[in-house]
C-alpha positions as CSV (number, residue, x, y, z in Angstrom):
1,X,0.0,0.0,0.1
2,X,1.5,3.6,-0.7
3,X,0.6,6.4,1.5
4,X,0.3,9.9,-0.7
5,X,1.5,12.7,1.3
6,X,1.1,16.4,-0.2
7,X,4.3,17.5,1.3
8,X,6.4,14.2,-0.4
9,X,7.3,15.0,-4.2
10,X,6.4,11.2,-4.7
11,X,4.0,9.0,-3.0
12,X,5.7,7.7,0.1
13,X,5.7,3.7,0.9
14,X,4.6,2.6,4.3
15,X,7.4,1.7,5.8
16,X,9.4,4.8,5.0
17,X,6.6,6.7,6.6
18,X,6.6,4.6,9.5
19,X,10.2,5.3,9.9
20,X,9.8,9.3,9.0
21,X,8.5,9.4,12.5
22,X,12.0,8.8,14.3
23,X,12.4,11.8,12.8
24,X,10.1,14.0,15.1
25,X,12.3,13.8,18.4
26,X,15.1,14.8,16.5
27,X,13.4,18.5,14.9
28,X,11.9,18.7,18.7
29,X,15.3,18.2,20.4
30,X,17.1,20.5,18.1
31,X,14.9,22.9,16.1
32,X,14.2,23.0,12.7
33,X,16.9,25.4,11.7
34,X,19.4,23.3,13.8
35,X,18.5,20.0,12.3
36,X,20.4,18.7,9.6
37,X,19.1,16.0,6.7
38,X,22.0,14.0,7.9
39,X,20.6,13.6,11.6
40,X,16.8,12.6,10.2
41,X,18.8,10.3,8.0
42,X,20.6,8.5,11.1
43,X,17.5,8.9,13.3
44,X,15.1,7.0,10.9
45,X,17.9,5.0,8.9
46,X,16.9,6.3,5.7
47,X,19.8,7.4,3.2
48,X,20.6,10.7,2.5
49,X,19.6,10.2,-0.9
50,X,16.5,8.6,-0.3
51,X,15.0,11.5,1.9
52,X,15.7,13.8,-0.7
53,X,14.4,11.5,-3.3
54,X,11.0,12.0,-1.4
55,X,11.4,15.5,0.2
56,X,12.8,18.6,-1.1
57,X,14.1,19.5,2.1
58,X,13.6,19.1,5.9
59,X,10.9,21.9,6.1
60,X,9.0,19.2,3.9
61,X,9.7,16.2,6.3
62,X,8.2,18.6,9.0
63,X,5.4,19.5,7.4
64,X,4.8,15.7,6.4
65,X,4.6,14.9,10.5
66,X,2.6,17.3,11.4
67,X,-0.2,16.2,8.6
68,X,0.3,12.7,9.1
69,X,-0.3,13.0,12.7
70,X,-3.3,15.3,12.3
71,X,-4.5,12.9,9.8
72,X,-4.3,10.3,12.2
73,X,-6.2,12.3,14.7
74,X,-8.8,13.1,12.5
75,X,-9.5,9.6,12.3
76,X,-9.4,8.8,16.0
77,X,-11.7,11.8,16.7
78,X,-14.1,11.0,14.3
79,X,-14.7,7.5,15.5
80,X,-15.1,9.0,18.9
81,X,-17.5,11.6,17.8
82,X,-19.4,9.3,16.5
83,X,-20.4,7.0,19.2
84,X,-23.7,7.5,20.9
85,X,-24.7,9.9,23.6
86,X,-25.6,13.2,24.4
87,X,-23.6,16.3,23.3
88,X,-22.1,16.5,26.8
89,X,-21.1,13.1,27.0
90,X,-19.3,13.2,23.7
91,X,-17.7,16.5,25.0
92,X,-16.1,14.7,27.5
93,X,-15.2,11.5,25.5
94,X,-13.3,13.8,23.1
95,X,-11.5,15.5,25.5
96,X,-9.8,12.3,27.1
97,X,-9.7,10.9,23.4
98,X,-7.6,14.0,22.6
99,X,-5.0,13.9,25.5
100,X,-4.7,10.1,25.2
101,X,-4.0,10.8,21.9
102,X,-1.3,13.5,22.9
103,X,0.2,10.9,25.0
104,X,0.7,8.4,22.6
105,X,2.3,10.8,20.2
106,X,4.6,12.6,22.5
107,X,7.5,13.5,20.3
108,X,5.5,15.0,17.3
109,X,3.6,17.1,19.6
110,X,6.7,18.4,21.4
111,X,7.6,19.1,17.9
112,X,4.4,20.9,17.4
113,X,5.0,22.8,20.2
114,X,8.5,23.4,19.9
115,X,7.8,24.7,16.1
116,X,4.2,26.3,16.8
117,X,5.0,29.5,14.8
118,X,5.9,27.4,11.7
119,X,3.4,25.2,12.0
120,X,0.8,27.9,12.4
121,X,1.8,29.4,9.0
122,X,1.2,26.1,7.0
123,X,-2.7,26.8,5.8
124,X,-3.0,22.6,5.0
125,X,-2.2,22.4,9.1
126,X,-4.4,25.0,10.2
127,X,-7.3,23.4,8.1
128,X,-6.3,20.1,9.4
129,X,-6.6,21.3,13.2
130,X,-9.9,22.6,12.4
131,X,-10.7,19.7,10.7
132,X,-9.7,17.3,13.5
133,X,-10.3,19.0,16.4
134,X,-12.5,22.0,16.3
135,X,-15.1,20.7,14.3
136,X,-16.2,17.7,16.5
137,X,-15.8,19.9,19.6
138,X,-18.1,22.5,18.1
139,X,-20.8,19.9,17.0
140,X,-20.8,18.4,20.3
141,X,-21.5,21.9,21.6
142,X,-24.4,22.1,19.3
143,X,-26.0,18.9,20.2
144,X,-25.6,19.6,23.8
145,X,-27.4,22.9,23.2
146,X,-30.2,21.3,21.2
147,X,-30.4,17.9,23.7
148,X,-30.3,20.1,26.7
149,X,-27.3,18.7,28.3
150,X,-25.2,21.9,27.9
151,X,-26.1,25.4,27.8
152,X,-23.5,27.3,25.4
153,X,-23.9,31.2,24.0
154,X,-21.0,31.1,22.0
155,X,-20.0,27.7,20.4
156,X,-17.2,29.2,18.8
157,X,-15.6,31.1,21.9
158,X,-16.4,27.5,24.0
159,X,-14.8,25.2,21.1
160,X,-11.8,27.5,21.6
161,X,-11.8,27.5,25.0
162,X,-12.0,23.3,25.2
163,X,-9.4,23.2,22.3
164,X,-7.0,25.4,24.2
165,X,-7.4,23.7,27.7
166,X,-6.6,20.5,26.5
167,X,-3.7,21.8,24.3
168,X,-2.0,23.2,27.3
169,X,-2.5,20.5,29.6
170,X,-1.1,18.4,26.7
171,X,1.7,20.7,26.5
172,X,2.5,21.1,30.5
173,X,2.9,17.3,30.5
174,X,4.8,16.6,27.6
175,X,7.2,19.4,28.2
176,X,7.5,19.1,31.9
177,X,8.2,15.3,31.7
178,X,5.3,14.9,34.1
179,X,4.6,11.1,34.6
180,X,1.8,9.1,34.2
181,X,-1.5,8.8,31.9
182,X,-2.6,11.9,30.2
183,X,-5.7,10.1,30.0
184,X,-6.1,10.1,33.9
185,X,-6.2,13.7,33.6
186,X,-9.4,13.4,31.5
187,X,-11.7,13.8,33.9
188,X,-10.4,16.6,36.2
189,X,-10.0,18.7,32.8
190,X,-13.4,17.7,32.2
191,X,-15.0,18.8,35.0
192,X,-13.6,22.0,34.9
193,X,-15.1,22.6,31.2
194,X,-18.1,21.5,32.2
195,X,-19.1,23.0,35.5
196,X,-16.7,26.1,34.7
197,X,-14.0,27.2,37.4
198,X,-16.8,29.2,39.6
199,X,-19.4,26.5,39.3
200,X,-22.6,27.3,41.4
201,X,-21.1,28.4,44.6
202,X,-19.2,31.1,42.6
203,X,-22.7,32.3,40.9
204,X,-24.0,32.4,44.2
205,X,-21.2,34.5,46.0
206,X,-21.6,36.9,42.9
207,X,-25.1,37.3,43.5
208,X,-24.9,37.7,47.5
209,X,-21.9,40.6,46.7
210,X,-24.0,42.1,44.3
211,X,-27.4,42.3,46.2
212,X,-25.6,43.2,49.5
213,X,-26.8,40.0,50.9
214,X,-25.0,37.8,53.8
């Protein structure tokens, strides 16, 4: 089977696509500018000439790694989003699935965090993020509004908050070298997202302060 990549100038065989994944830690540790093709050849076991046969340069390898991960995430989160349940239940499952995915693809996510500026400038990467992550979150929020399991005034803003919370949680876990399963953090993160920081206690306190009650 041949995997097609818009970042390769020729169709990339499966076995090479899997080995290219080994380049992610090299990029993440050294940064794109300091990484040499020879470094990538050594890490992946793919000869330098072969890398150049498939990719014009290291920037295209970087884009390939990020695009490949986004395609995998799209498939994973699409499956989770298709499971039955209320919008609220599916939102919680999406949060957990995304955190678990980050934990399982640590090197590529460290690369994404390290090269976030470059990644953001790639239109196809930005479109991939919207398709893979934000779209199913928005749908779960809309469905939650419709089935009464959630109350969301601004779906766009809420989806950004959910995405940002998950991304920062994953970033802290990977970059600070925290131990344990990211999936274990999902319940706590979902609780904050679904119930808010203030919650009903904060709402009652705010009302007492506003009305001068005791």
